[in-house]
VEXDREN-2710 file (C-alpha; in Angstrom, 1 decimal):
% VEXDREN-2710
k/r/px/py/pz
1/UNK/96.1/24.9/-218.9
2/UNK/99.1/24.0/-216.7
3/UNK/98.2/20.2/-217.0
4/UNK/98.1/20.5/-220.8
5/UNK/101.5/22.3/-220.9
6/UNK/103.1/19.6/-218.8
7/UNK/101.5/16.9/-221.0
8/UNK/103.0/18.5/-224.1
9/UNK/106.3/18.9/-222.4
10/UNK/106.5/15.1/-221.5
11/UNK/105.5/14.2/-225.1
12/UNK/108.2/16.4/-226.5
13/UNK/110.8/14.9/-224.1
14/UNK/109.8/11.4/-225.1
15/UNK/110.0/12.3/-228.8
16/UNK/113.5/13.8/-228.3
17/UNK/114.7/10.8/-226.4
18/UNK/113.4/8.5/-229.2
19/UNK/115.1/10.6/-231.9
20/UNK/118.4/10.7/-229.9
21/UNK/118.3/6.9/-229.5
22/UNK/117.6/6.4/-233.2
23/UNK/120.5/8.7/-234.2
24/UNK/122.9/7.0/-231.8
25/UNK/121.8/3.4/-232.5
26/UNK/125.1/2.7/-234.3
27/UNK/127.6/4.1/-231.8
28/UNK/125.7/2.8/-228.8
29/UNK/125.4/-0.7/-230.5
30/UNK/121.8/-1.0/-229.3
31/UNK/120.9/-4.0/-231.5
32/UNK/124.0/-5.9/-230.4
33/UNK/123.3/-5.1/-226.7
34/UNK/119.8/-6.5/-227.0
35/UNK/121.0/-9.7/-228.7
36/UNK/123.7/-10.2/-226.0
37/UNK/121.1/-9.5/-223.2
38/UNK/118.7/-12.1/-224.7
39/UNK/121.5/-14.7/-224.9
40/UNK/122.6/-13.9/-221.3
41/UNK/119.1/-14.4/-219.9
42/UNK/118.7/-17.7/-221.9
43/UNK/121.8/-19.1/-220.2
44/UNK/120.6/-18.4/-216.6
45/UNK/120.1/-21.4/-214.3
46/UNK/117.1/-21.9/-211.9
47/UNK/119.4/-21.1/-209.0
48/UNK/119.6/-17.5/-210.2
49/UNK/115.8/-17.1/-210.1
50/UNK/115.6/-18.7/-206.7
51/UNK/118.2/-16.2/-205.4
52/UNK/116.4/-13.3/-207.1
53/UNK/113.1/-14.3/-205.5
54/UNK/114.6/-14.6/-202.0
55/UNK/116.4/-11.3/-202.3
56/UNK/113.3/-9.4/-203.4
57/UNK/111.3/-11.0/-200.6
58/UNK/113.9/-9.9/-198.1
59/UNK/113.9/-6.3/-199.4
60/UNK/110.1/-6.2/-199.4
61/UNK/110.0/-7.3/-195.8
62/UNK/112.5/-4.6/-194.8
63/UNK/110.5/-2.0/-196.6
64/UNK/107.3/-3.2/-194.8
65/UNK/109.0/-2.9/-191.4
66/UNK/110.2/0.6/-192.1
67/UNK/106.7/1.6/-193.3
68/UNK/105.1/0.2/-190.1
69/UNK/107.7/2.1/-188.0
70/UNK/107.1/5.4/-189.9
71/UNK/103.3/5.1/-189.6
72/UNK/103.5/4.2/-185.9
73/UNK/105.7/7.3/-185.1
74/UNK/104.2/9.9/-187.5
75/UNK/100.6/9.1/-188.2
76/UNK/97.8/11.0/-186.4
77/UNK/95.8/9.1/-183.9
78/UNK/92.3/8.7/-185.4
79/UNK/90.5/7.3/-182.4
80/UNK/89.9/8.5/-178.8
81/UNK/90.6/6.6/-175.6
82/UNK/87.3/4.8/-175.6
83/UNK/87.8/3.6/-179.1
84/UNK/85.3/5.9/-180.8
85/UNK/86.4/7.6/-184.0
86/UNK/87.1/11.3/-183.8
87/UNK/85.2/12.6/-186.8
88/UNK/86.1/16.2/-186.2
89/UNK/89.8/15.6/-186.4
90/UNK/89.8/12.9/-189.1
91/UNK/87.4/14.2/-191.6
92/UNK/88.4/17.8/-191.4
93/UNK/92.1/16.9/-191.6
94/UNK/91.9/14.5/-194.5
95/UNK/89.0/15.8/-196.7
96/UNK/89.4/18.7/-199.1
97/UNK/87.6/21.8/-197.7
98/UNK/84.7/23.1/-199.6
99/UNK/85.2/26.4/-201.4
100/UNK/82.3/28.3/-199.9
101/UNK/81.6/32.0/-199.7
102/UNK/80.8/33.4/-196.3
103/UNK/79.2/36.7/-195.4
104/UNK/81.7/39.1/-193.7
105/UNK/80.2/39.9/-190.3
106/UNK/82.5/43.0/-190.0
107/UNK/81.4/44.4/-193.4
108/UNK/81.7/48.2/-193.7
109/UNK/78.9/50.6/-194.5
110/UNK/78.8/51.4/-198.2
111/UNK/77.8/55.0/-198.0
112/UNK/79.9/56.3/-195.1
113/UNK/83.0/54.1/-195.6
114/UNK/83.3/52.3/-199.0
115/UNK/82.0/55.4/-200.9
116/UNK/84.5/57.7/-199.2
117/UNK/87.3/55.4/-200.4
118/UNK/85.9/55.4/-203.9
119/UNK/85.7/59.2/-203.8
120/UNK/89.3/59.7/-202.6
121/UNK/91.0/57.0/-204.6
122/UNK/88.7/56.8/-207.7
123/UNK/88.8/53.0/-207.4
124/UNK/86.0/50.6/-206.9
125/UNK/86.3/49.0/-203.4
126/UNK/83.8/46.2/-204.2
127/UNK/83.4/43.8/-207.1
128/UNK/80.1/43.3/-208.9
129/UNK/80.1/39.6/-207.8
130/UNK/80.5/40.6/-204.2
131/UNK/77.7/43.2/-204.3
132/UNK/75.5/40.6/-206.2
133/UNK/76.0/38.1/-203.3
134/UNK/75.0/40.9/-200.8
135/UNK/71.9/41.6/-202.9
136/UNK/70.9/37.9/-202.8
137/UNK/71.4/37.9/-199.0
138/UNK/69.2/41.0/-198.6
139/UNK/66.5/39.5/-200.8
140/UNK/66.5/36.3/-198.8
141/UNK/66.4/38.0/-195.4
142/UNK/64.3/41.1/-196.1
143/UNK/61.6/39.8/-198.6
144/UNK/59.0/37.0/-198.5
145/UNK/56.2/35.6/-200.5
146/UNK/53.6/37.6/-198.6
147/UNK/55.0/40.9/-199.9
148/UNK/53.0/40.5/-203.2
149/UNK/50.3/43.1/-203.3
150/UNK/52.3/45.6/-201.2
151/UNK/53.7/48.3/-203.5
152/UNK/56.4/49.4/-201.1
153/UNK/57.8/45.9/-200.6
154/UNK/57.5/45.1/-204.3
155/UNK/59.6/48.1/-205.1
156/UNK/62.2/46.9/-202.6
157/UNK/62.3/43.4/-204.1
158/UNK/63.4/45.0/-207.3
159/UNK/65.6/47.6/-205.6
160/UNK/68.0/45.0/-204.2
161/UNK/68.8/43.7/-207.7
162/UNK/69.7/47.1/-209.1
163/UNK/73.3/47.3/-210.2
164/UNK/73.7/51.1/-209.8
165/UNK/73.7/52.6/-206.3
166/UNK/71.8/55.7/-207.3
167/UNK/69.0/53.5/-208.7
168/UNK/68.8/51.5/-205.5
169/UNK/68.6/54.7/-203.4
170/UNK/65.9/56.2/-205.8
171/UNK/63.8/53.0/-205.4
172/UNK/64.2/53.2/-201.6
173/UNK/63.0/56.8/-201.7
174/UNK/60.0/55.8/-203.8
175/UNK/59.1/53.0/-201.3
176/UNK/59.3/55.5/-198.4
177/UNK/57.0/57.9/-200.2
178/UNK/54.4/55.1/-200.2
179/UNK/55.1/53.8/-196.7
180/UNK/57.3/55.9/-194.4
181/UNK/57.7/52.9/-192.1
182/UNK/59.1/50.6/-194.8
183/UNK/62.0/49.0/-192.9
184/UNK/63.9/47.5/-195.9
185/UNK/64.0/51.0/-197.5
186/UNK/65.3/52.5/-194.3
187/UNK/68.0/49.8/-194.1
188/UNK/69.1/50.5/-197.7
189/UNK/69.4/54.2/-197.2
190/UNK/71.4/53.7/-194.0
191/UNK/73.8/51.4/-195.8
192/UNK/74.3/53.4/-199.0
193/UNK/73.1/57.0/-198.7
194/UNK/74.2/58.2/-195.3
195/UNK/77.6/59.9/-195.4
196/UNK/78.6/59.4/-191.8
197/UNK/78.2/56.6/-189.2
198/UNK/76.1/58.8/-187.0
199/UNK/73.6/59.4/-189.8
200/UNK/73.5/55.7/-190.6
201/UNK/72.9/54.9/-186.9
202/UNK/69.9/57.3/-186.8
203/UNK/68.4/55.8/-189.9
204/UNK/68.9/52.3/-188.5
205/UNK/67.1/53.3/-185.3
206/UNK/64.1/54.4/-187.4
207/UNK/64.2/51.0/-189.2
208/UNK/64.4/49.2/-185.8
209/UNK/61.3/51.1/-184.5
210/UNK/59.4/50.2/-187.7
211/UNK/60.4/46.5/-187.4
212/UNK/59.5/46.4/-183.7
213/UNK/56.1/47.9/-184.3
214/UNK/55.4/45.3/-187.0
215/UNK/56.4/42.5/-184.6
216/UNK/54.2/44.0/-181.9
217/UNK/51.3/43.9/-184.3
218/UNK/51.7/40.1/-184.6
219/UNK/51.6/39.8/-180.8
220/UNK/48.3/41.7/-180.7
221/UNK/46.5/39.0/-182.7
222/UNK/46.8/35.9/-180.6
223/UNK/44.0/34.2/-182.3
224/UNK/45.4/34.3/-185.7
225/UNK/48.9/33.4/-184.5
226/UNK/47.7/30.5/-182.4
227/UNK/45.6/29.0/-185.2
228/UNK/48.5/29.4/-187.6
229/UNK/50.8/27.7/-185.0
230/UNK/48.3/24.9/-184.6
231/UNK/48.3/24.3/-188.3
232/UNK/52.0/24.6/-189.0
233/UNK/53.5/23.5/-185.7
234/UNK/55.8/26.5/-185.4
235/UNK/54.9/30.2/-184.9
236/UNK/58.1/31.3/-186.7
237/UNK/56.9/29.5/-189.9
238/UNK/55.0/32.6/-190.9
239/UNK/57.2/34.1/-193.6
240/UNK/56.4/37.7/-192.9
241/UNK/57.1/37.4/-189.2
242/UNK/60.3/35.5/-189.9
243/UNK/61.4/38.3/-192.3
244/UNK/60.7/40.9/-189.6
245/UNK/62.8/39.0/-187.1
246/UNK/65.6/38.7/-189.6
247/UNK/65.5/42.4/-190.2
248/UNK/65.4/43.1/-186.4
249/UNK/68.6/41.0/-185.8
250/UNK/70.3/42.6/-188.8
251/UNK/69.5/46.1/-187.6
252/UNK/70.6/45.4/-184.1
253/UNK/73.9/44.0/-185.3
254/UNK/74.5/47.0/-187.5
255/UNK/73.6/49.4/-184.6
256/UNK/76.1/47.5/-182.3
257/UNK/78.7/47.9/-185.0
258/UNK/78.0/51.7/-185.3
259/UNK/78.4/51.9/-181.5
260/UNK/81.7/50.1/-181.8
261/UNK/82.9/52.5/-184.5
262/UNK/82.1/55.5/-182.3
263/UNK/83.9/54.1/-179.3
264/UNK/80.9/53.1/-177.2
265/UNK/82.4/49.7/-176.4
266/UNK/80.3/48.7/-173.4
267/UNK/77.1/49.4/-175.3
268/UNK/78.3/47.5/-178.3
269/UNK/79.4/44.5/-176.2
270/UNK/76.0/44.4/-174.4
271/UNK/74.1/44.4/-177.8
272/UNK/76.4/41.7/-179.2
273/UNK/75.9/39.5/-176.1
274/UNK/72.1/39.9/-176.3
275/UNK/72.2/38.7/-179.9
276/UNK/74.6/35.8/-179.2
277/UNK/72.1/34.4/-176.7
278/UNK/69.8/33.6/-179.7
279/UNK/71.7/30.5/-180.8
280/UNK/70.2/30.1/-184.3
281/UNK/70.3/33.7/-185.5
282/UNK/73.5/34.5/-183.6
283/UNK/75.3/31.6/-185.3
284/UNK/73.8/32.6/-188.7
285/UNK/75.1/36.1/-188.4
286/UNK/78.5/35.1/-186.8
287/UNK/77.9/37.6/-184.1
288/UNK/80.6/36.0/-182.0
289/UNK/83.3/37.4/-184.2
290/UNK/82.0/40.9/-183.7
291/UNK/81.8/40.3/-180.0
292/UNK/85.4/38.9/-179.9
293/UNK/86.8/42.0/-181.7
294/UNK/84.9/44.4/-179.4
295/UNK/86.2/42.6/-176.3
296/UNK/89.8/42.7/-177.6
297/UNK/89.4/46.5/-178.1
298/UNK/88.3/46.8/-174.5
299/UNK/91.2/44.5/-173.5
300/UNK/88.8/42.1/-171.8
301/UNK/91.0/39.1/-172.5
302/UNK/89.1/36.9/-169.9
303/UNK/85.9/37.4/-171.8
304/UNK/87.6/36.6/-175.1
305/UNK/89.0/33.4/-173.6
306/UNK/85.5/32.4/-172.5
307/UNK/84.1/33.1/-176.0
308/UNK/86.9/30.9/-177.5
309/UNK/86.0/28.1/-175.1
310/UNK/82.4/28.3/-176.2
311/UNK/82.8/28.7/-179.9
312/UNK/86.2/27.0/-180.7
313/UNK/87.0/24.7/-177.8
314/UNK/89.9/26.9/-176.6
315/UNK/92.1/24.9/-174.1
316/UNK/90.4/21.6/-174.9
317/UNK/92.5/18.4/-175.1
318/UNK/93.9/16.7/-178.2
319/UNK/90.9/16.9/-180.5
320/UNK/91.1/20.8/-180.5
321/UNK/94.7/20.7/-181.7
322/UNK/94.0/18.2/-184.5
323/UNK/90.9/19.4/-186.1
324/UNK/90.8/22.3/-188.6
325/UNK/90.0/25.7/-187.1
326/UNK/86.7/27.2/-187.9
327/UNK/87.8/30.7/-189.0
328/UNK/90.8/33.0/-189.0
329/UNK/89.3/35.1/-186.3
330/UNK/89.0/32.1/-183.9
331/UNK/92.4/30.6/-184.7
332/UNK/94.5/33.8/-184.7
333/UNK/92.7/35.2/-181.6
334/UNK/93.4/31.9/-179.8
335/UNK/97.1/32.3/-180.8
336/UNK/97.1/35.9/-179.7
337/UNK/96.0/35.0/-176.2
338/UNK/98.7/32.4/-175.9
339/UNK/101.3/34.8/-177.4
340/UNK/100.2/37.5/-174.9
341/UNK/101.4/35.3/-172.0
342/UNK/105.0/35.1/-173.4
343/UNK/105.3/38.2/-175.6
344/UNK/107.5/40.1/-173.2
345/UNK/110.2/37.5/-173.8
346/UNK/110.3/38.3/-177.6
347/UNK/110.4/42.1/-177.5
348/UNK/113.9/42.1/-178.9
349/UNK/114.2/40.8/-182.4
350/UNK/116.4/37.9/-181.5
351/UNK/115.9/34.4/-183.0
352/UNK/114.5/32.1/-180.4
353/UNK/116.8/29.3/-181.5
354/UNK/119.7/31.2/-180.1
355/UNK/118.2/31.1/-176.6
356/UNK/118.8/28.3/-174.2
357/UNK/115.4/26.7/-174.6
358/UNK/111.7/27.3/-174.7
359/UNK/109.3/27.0/-171.8
360/UNK/106.1/25.1/-172.1
361/UNK/104.1/28.3/-172.5
362/UNK/106.4/29.5/-175.3
363/UNK/106.1/26.2/-177.1
364/UNK/102.3/26.3/-176.7
365/UNK/102.3/29.9/-178.2
366/UNK/104.5/28.9/-181.1
367/UNK/102.3/25.8/-181.8
368/UNK/99.2/27.9/-181.8
369/UNK/100.8/30.4/-184.2
370/UNK/101.8/27.6/-186.5
371/UNK/98.3/26.1/-186.4
372/UNK/96.8/29.5/-187.3
373/UNK/99.3/30.1/-190.1
374/UNK/98.6/26.6/-191.5
375/UNK/94.9/27.5/-191.6
376/UNK/95.4/30.9/-193.4
377/UNK/99.0/31.7/-194.4
378/UNK/97.9/35.1/-195.9
379/UNK/97.2/36.8/-192.6
380/UNK/100.9/37.3/-191.4
381/UNK/101.7/39.2/-194.6
382/UNK/99.2/41.9/-193.5
383/UNK/99.8/41.8/-189.8
384/UNK/103.6/42.2/-190.4
385/UNK/102.8/44.9/-193.0
386/UNK/104.8/43.3/-195.8
387/UNK/101.7/43.7/-198.1
388/UNK/99.5/46.7/-198.6
389/UNK/96.1/46.5/-197.1
390/UNK/92.8/47.5/-198.7
391/UNK/89.2/47.6/-197.5
392/UNK/87.8/44.1/-196.9
393/UNK/85.1/42.7/-199.1
394/UNK/81.5/42.0/-198.0
395/UNK/82.1/38.3/-198.5
396/UNK/85.2/36.1/-198.0
397/UNK/86.5/32.6/-198.5
398/UNK/87.8/30.8/-195.5
399/UNK/91.6/30.3/-195.8
400/UNK/91.7/32.8/-198.7
401/UNK/93.2/36.2/-199.1
402/UNK/89.8/37.8/-198.7
403/UNK/89.4/36.3/-195.2
404/UNK/93.0/37.5/-194.4
405/UNK/92.0/41.0/-195.4
406/UNK/88.8/40.9/-193.4
407/UNK/90.7/39.7/-190.3
408/UNK/93.8/42.0/-190.5
409/UNK/91.8/45.1/-191.3
410/UNK/90.0/45.0/-187.9
411/UNK/92.6/43.1/-185.7
412/UNK/96.0/44.5/-186.6
413/UNK/95.8/47.1/-183.8
414/UNK/95.2/44.3/-181.2
415/UNK/98.5/42.6/-182.2
416/UNK/100.3/45.9/-182.1
417/UNK/99.0/46.7/-178.6
418/UNK/100.8/43.6/-177.2
419/UNK/104.5/44.4/-177.2
420/UNK/106.4/41.4/-178.6
421/UNK/103.5/39.7/-180.3
422/UNK/104.4/40.7/-183.9
423/UNK/108.1/39.9/-183.2
424/UNK/107.1/36.3/-182.3
425/UNK/104.8/36.1/-185.2
426/UNK/107.6/37.3/-187.5
427/UNK/109.9/34.6/-186.1
428/UNK/107.4/31.8/-186.6
429/UNK/106.4/33.1/-190.1
430/UNK/110.0/33.0/-191.3
431/UNK/110.4/29.5/-190.0
432/UNK/107.0/28.4/-191.4
433/UNK/108.2/26.8/-194.6
434/UNK/110.5/24.4/-192.8
435/UNK/108.2/23.7/-189.9
436/UNK/105.3/22.8/-192.1
437/UNK/107.3/20.1/-194.0
438/UNK/108.3/18.6/-190.7
439/UNK/104.9/18.8/-189.0
440/UNK/102.6/15.8/-188.7
441/UNK/99.6/17.4/-190.2
442/UNK/98.7/20.1/-192.6
443/UNK/95.2/21.1/-193.7
444/UNK/94.7/20.7/-197.4
445/UNK/94.2/23.7/-199.6
446/UNK/91.4/23.9/-202.2
447/UNK/92.7/24.6/-205.7
448/UNK/89.7/26.9/-206.4
449/UNK/90.6/29.4/-203.6
450/UNK/92.7/31.7/-205.9
451/UNK/90.1/31.8/-208.6
452/UNK/87.2/32.5/-206.2
453/UNK/89.3/35.2/-204.4
454/UNK/89.8/37.0/-207.7
455/UNK/86.0/37.4/-207.9
456/UNK/85.7/38.9/-204.5
457/UNK/88.8/41.2/-204.5
458/UNK/89.0/44.1/-206.9
459/UNK/91.0/43.5/-210.1
460/UNK/93.3/46.4/-209.4
461/UNK/94.7/44.7/-206.3
462/UNK/97.3/42.0/-206.6
463/UNK/96.0/39.1/-204.4
464/UNK/98.2/36.9/-202.3
465/UNK/98.6/33.3/-203.5
466/UNK/99.6/30.3/-201.4
467/UNK/101.3/28.0/-202.1
468/UNK/103.4/29.9/-204.6
469/UNK/103.2/28.4/-208.1
470/UNK/106.3/27.9/-210.2
471/UNK/106.4/29.5/-213.5
472/UNK/105.6/27.1/-216.4
473/UNK/108.1/28.9/-218.6
474/UNK/110.9/28.6/-216.0
475/UNK/110.2/24.9/-215.5
476/UNK/110.2/24.4/-219.3
477/UNK/113.6/26.2/-219.5
478/UNK/115.0/24.0/-216.7
479/UNK/113.9/20.8/-218.5
480/UNK/115.2/21.8/-221.9
481/UNK/118.6/22.8/-220.3
482/UNK/118.8/19.5/-218.5
483/UNK/118.1/17.7/-221.8
484/UNK/120.7/19.7/-223.6
485/UNK/123.3/18.9/-220.9
486/UNK/122.5/15.2/-221.1
487/UNK/122.8/15.2/-224.9
488/UNK/126.1/17.1/-224.8
489/UNK/127.5/14.6/-222.3
490/UNK/126.6/11.7/-224.6
491/UNK/128.1/13.4/-227.6
492/UNK/131.3/14.1/-225.7
493/UNK/131.5/10.5/-224.5
494/UNK/131.0/8.9/-227.9
495/UNK/132.6/11.5/-230.1
496/UNK/135.4/13.2/-228.1
497/UNK/137.4/14.6/-231.0
498/UNK/134.4/16.0/-232.9
499/UNK/132.9/17.4/-229.7
500/UNK/136.2/19.2/-228.9
501/UNK/136.3/20.7/-232.4
502/UNK/132.7/21.8/-232.1
503/UNK/133.3/23.4/-228.7
504/UNK/136.4/25.2/-229.9
505/UNK/134.3/26.5/-232.9
506/UNK/131.7/27.8/-230.5
507/UNK/134.3/29.4/-228.3
508/UNK/135.9/31.1/-231.2
509/UNK/132.5/32.4/-232.4
510/UNK/131.9/34.0/-229.0
511/UNK/135.4/35.5/-228.9
512/UNK/134.8/36.9/-232.4
513/UNK/131.5/38.4/-231.4
514/UNK/133.2/40.0/-228.3
515/UNK/135.9/41.5/-230.4
516/UNK/133.3/42.9/-232.8
517/UNK/131.5/44.6/-230.0
518/UNK/134.7/46.0/-228.6
519/UNK/135.7/47.4/-232.0
520/UNK/132.3/48.9/-232.4
521/UNK/132.5/50.5/-229.0
522/UNK/136.0/51.9/-229.7
523/UNK/134.7/53.2/-233.1
524/UNK/131.8/55.2/-231.6
525/UNK/133.1/56.0/-228.1
526/UNK/135.6/58.9/-227.7
527/UNK/139.1/58.1/-226.5
528/UNK/138.8/60.2/-223.3
529/UNK/135.6/58.6/-222.2
530/UNK/137.0/57.8/-218.7
531/UNK/137.8/61.5/-218.1
532/UNK/134.4/62.5/-219.3
533/UNK/132.7/60.1/-216.9
534/UNK/134.9/61.0/-213.9
535/UNK/133.6/63.5/-211.4
536/UNK/136.8/65.5/-211.8
537/UNK/138.8/66.1/-214.9
538/UNK/141.5/63.5/-215.2
539/UNK/144.7/65.0/-216.7
540/UNK/145.9/63.2/-219.8
541/UNK/149.6/62.8/-220.0
542/UNK/151.3/63.1/-223.3
543/UNK/153.3/60.1/-224.4
END
């Protein structure tokens, strides 16, 4: 729509220029100018063309030298010391990022948290698109082809697709009536029916026992499993066993989150660490983000730094600084650790440019903050509390407003705990617009981020948009105003007397309109209007 409006605007501008030239063809003497120009070019000698060619070659050479100098001093190095290409830094910096939806590893419980918000505010905290994505995730992880013929699991296959929460809960109850050890039904009730975190934790423990008993049953049949492994080459290829393992990991992560919500930090950290040791499932569930947040709450900054080294290359050389961060959690947590070392110098809200100079640690902290803001510029708005915050969605887009909500909702207290961290963030955020134009790199933004974020964030909430888009109407008004000024300048230059008469006529019209409004005001307004509007009665002197 915006491209179409700009196309129409350019066509209108070209048409107006053509009409203006046609109307002024006589005063401008366009035909005579063309004839004089043709005769002038016909009288040129070969020496002129030789001089023109030499001058253009000289100017082209100077431009080439300046381009080489600019590229040498400002381009990003795309190769390492041994001459190999750095694919992480080059591809991620130059290519447009994919607009992909990710599961929020810190998603809240629907029954005990989202439902309470809906009851108090009478607003839907989740969109249908977001809940539909969660239903697809649950169907993928908690169902398999071998569930056909099992009535309880067949009910749960349909239950995940139900749009209404009461229908999903009713289907889960029906599945439990058939099989009291149906783990998917217990998970659904823990997520959506339990009113408190404690109730959800107890229900998840029942689901974990049912899942572990099912996995133990597989271990009791070595003959069947070994023959299946010999035939398929991998014991985890059996879909039902893989489904139970997925449910076990999901339940353990949810139990660790319940322990974190209830203040049992050591227990939660131990469970998260156990899950992170399983590389494939831990990476799939993004358990490292849960573990980082729990360690920050416990103020175990050494463990957080070790996790950043493992998952994001914290403290690594040049390649770490050039490539795009993997998530807002990793980039902003890395910046937080570096800010923590110098935060005490920024406790007072004084611009750092007024100080004598920055130490190397302060420069490193400011660069880390700039790198994090470039990755997701929506986060500082929530950390600095310049925008209202709502409950995060169950899915988010990297670099979008949904990811900023998911990060700030759980991590704002960690920034507030470090005195001076938010002050430094505020300084860097205010200077961000100028620093990003002068920086050597900036990660490209996908144009679909805003549209996809509107599908994940409720419609009643005004999402944050970056970069800010100019209003098409305002741009059109500016263009039309510029064209009118140009046309007026031409008219004044070629027709000075007529233009002066026209301007005087317009001025007289405005004066007449002003006199008419003044007379109308005097007609309807009382003569003592000043005394009536005054706080105290103003005495009127008799003349």
